[in-house]
Every structure is written in structure tokens, then in C-alpha cells.
C-alpha positions in Angstrom: 159.5 242.0 103.4 159.5 245.3 105.2 159.0 247.3 102.0 155.9 245.3 101.1 154.6 245.6 104.7 155.1 249.4 104.6 153.3 249.6 101.3 150.3 247.7 102.6 150.2 249.8 105.8 150.5 253.1 103.9 147.8 252.1 101.5 145.3 251.3 104.3 145.6 247.5 104.0 144.9 247.3 100.3 146.1 244.3 98.4 149.6 244.6 97.2 150.1 243.3 93.6 153.4 243.1 91.9 154.0 242.1 88.3 157.6 241.5 88.8 159.3 238.6 86.9 162.3 238.9 89.3 160.0 237.4 92.0 159.9 234.1 90.0 163.0 232.6 91.7 161.8 233.9 95.1 158.5 232.0 95.4 159.5 229.9 98.5 160.7 233.0 100.2 157.5 234.9 99.4 155.4 231.9 100.6 157.3 231.8 103.8 157.2 235.6 104.5 153.6 236.1 103.3 151.7 232.9 104.1 148.4 234.2 102.8 149.9 235.5 99.5 148.3 234.6 96.2 150.2 234.0 93.0 149.5 234.6 89.3 152.0 232.8 87.1 151.8 234.4 83.6 153.3 232.0 81.1 154.3 232.9 77.6 155.2 230.3 74.8 158.9 229.6 75.2 159.8 230.6 71.6 158.2 234.0 72.1 159.7 234.5 75.6 163.2 233.3 74.7 163.5 235.5 71.5 162.1 238.5 73.4 164.4 238.1 76.3 167.5 237.7 74.1 166.5 240.8 72.2 165.9 242.8 75.3 169.2 241.8 76.9 171.1 242.5 73.7 169.7 246.0 73.6 170.7 246.5 77.3 174.2 245.3 76.6 174.5 247.6 73.6 173.4 250.5 75.7 176.1 250.0 78.2 178.9 248.5 76.2 180.1 247.2 72.9 179.4 243.4 72.8 181.3 241.4 70.2 178.1 239.4 69.3 174.8 240.9 68.2 172.9 238.6 70.6 175.4 237.7 73.4 175.0 235.0 76.1 172.1 233.2 74.5 172.8 229.9 76.2 172.9 231.6 79.6 169.6 233.3 79.0 168.0 230.0 77.8 169.1 228.3 81.0 167.8 231.2 83.0 164.5 230.9 81.3 164.2 227.2 82.0 164.4 228.0 85.7 161.8 230.8 85.3 159.4 228.2 83.9 160.2 225.3 86.1 160.7 226.7 89.6 157.6 228.9 90.2 155.2 226.2 89.0 156.9 223.5 91.0 156.7 225.6 94.2 153.1 226.7 93.6 151.2 223.9 92.0 150.4 222.3 95.4 148.8 225.4 96.8 145.0 225.5 97.1 143.1 226.8 94.0 142.3 230.0 95.7 146.0 230.9 96.0 147.5 230.1 92.6 146.5 230.5 89.0 148.3 230.0 85.8 147.6 232.5 83.0 148.5 232.1 79.3 150.1 235.4 78.3 148.5 235.3 74.9 145.0 234.9 76.4 145.7 237.7 78.8 146.9 240.1 76.1 143.9 239.3 73.8 141.1 239.3 76.4 142.3 240.9 79.6 138.8 241.3 80.9 138.1 237.6 80.6 141.4 236.6 82.3 141.3 239.1 85.1 137.6 238.1 85.8 138.8 234.5 86.0 141.6 235.5 88.4 139.2 237.5 90.6 136.8 234.6 90.7 139.5 232.1 91.5 140.8 234.2 94.3 137.3 235.1 95.7 137.8 238.8 94.9 135.0 241.2 94.1 135.2 243.5 91.1 133.8 247.0 91.1 131.7 248.3 88.2 134.3 251.0 87.5 137.0 248.4 87.2 134.9 246.3 84.9 134.5 249.3 82.6 138.3 249.9 82.6 138.8 246.2 81.7 136.2 246.5 78.8 138.1 249.5 77.4 141.5 247.7 77.8 140.1 244.6 76.1 138.9 246.7 73.1 142.4 248.3 72.8 144.1 244.9 73.2 142.4 243.5 70.2 144.7 245.6 68.0 147.8 244.3 69.7 150.2 242.2 67.6 153.0 240.3 69.2 156.4 241.4 68.0 158.3 238.7 66.2 162.1 238.3 66.3 164.4 236.8 63.7 165.1 233.4 65.2 167.7 232.3 62.6 169.6 235.7 63.0 169.7 235.0 66.7 171.1 231.5 66.1 167.9 229.9 67.4 165.6 227.2 66.0 161.9 227.1 67.0 161.8 223.3 67.1 164.9 223.1 69.3 163.4 225.6 71.8 160.2 223.7 71.9 162.0 220.4 72.5 164.2 222.0 75.3 161.1 223.2 77.1 158.7 220.3 76.5 159.3 218.6 79.9 158.7 221.8 81.8 155.5 222.7 80.0 153.8 219.3 80.1 153.1 220.0 83.8 151.4 223.3 83.2 147.6 223.3 82.7 147.9 225.2 79.4 148.5 224.7 75.7 151.5 226.9 75.2 152.1 226.1 71.6 152.6 229.3 69.5 149.2 230.7 68.6 
């Protein structure tokens, strides 16, 4: 709390924005400590997020050790991911519209200007012309972005099984998070 307060103070009261997935399980604490906070919940289709997360952690573990499995602790990471989908949305969905927005990761990557403009509008924020130009450039660059795919069978995963496991969590989100 004090670190964020110091940051806001040092920056002359500018809005503090953090794109930190580690805040996902801290939503109630953030709401309590920052009652005027606004939240952006960027949500990725589970198949993409699970495979990416498992790959990322496998690389971390290989960097610091010699795991016996190529993709260790998959079940733990999947349970962890379920909490990351369920908890933030459950805590935030009752907030007024000007305090919480859900963003589809794929839409954000493919048209950042459109999504950021939507977020600004939702939160009642004004966008400068300079920032609009930056977003236009970012949107042009993003059109060449291709999501990395991971070998689900090699990871011991099945797309249909992941979709079934996450179906209940995702039905409550106001998005179509099927793989695009």
C-alpha cells in the first residue's frame, strides 16, 4: 500500500497502473486499501493461457534446476489458473461499470487502440492526441503479431479437457473466450 502511495505522490498524483497478474488473488485487499481503484481484467482463452503458463514455468524450473519431467507440476498450475480466472471476476463483477472492465486478450493484442479507447471511455478518462497516435502505431504493429502455440499432447494436455474444466468459470464472463 505504501509503495503505491509513494509512487502516486512522487508522480504528482498521476494514475498508477499496474499490469501485474500477481495482483489477481489480491483483489479484495486492493479494493479495501484503494476504494477508488479501477480494475481491468485481461482474460485469455484457457487453452492458450494454460499451455503458455506451463511452458513458462517449465523454462524457469530448467533455469534453476534439473526437473525430472519436461513440464512439471501441470496439475498445480491448472488449479492455480482456475483461481486466477474465478476469483478476480467474482470479486469485481458487482462493481459499478466505471470501475471494472473485462478485456479479451486476443482483442487487445489485435486492436489495442480499440480496446484501450473502450477502457478509457468506460472509466471516464480523456485520451490525448499524442497517446492516440501512439496507439495507432501500436495497432499497426500488432497486426503482424501471431500467438505462439504450444504442443498440447507433448505437455500431456487435451484442448477439450481444458475447455470442459474451465467452462463453469467462463460462463459468467461477458466474453466469448473460445479459441480464435
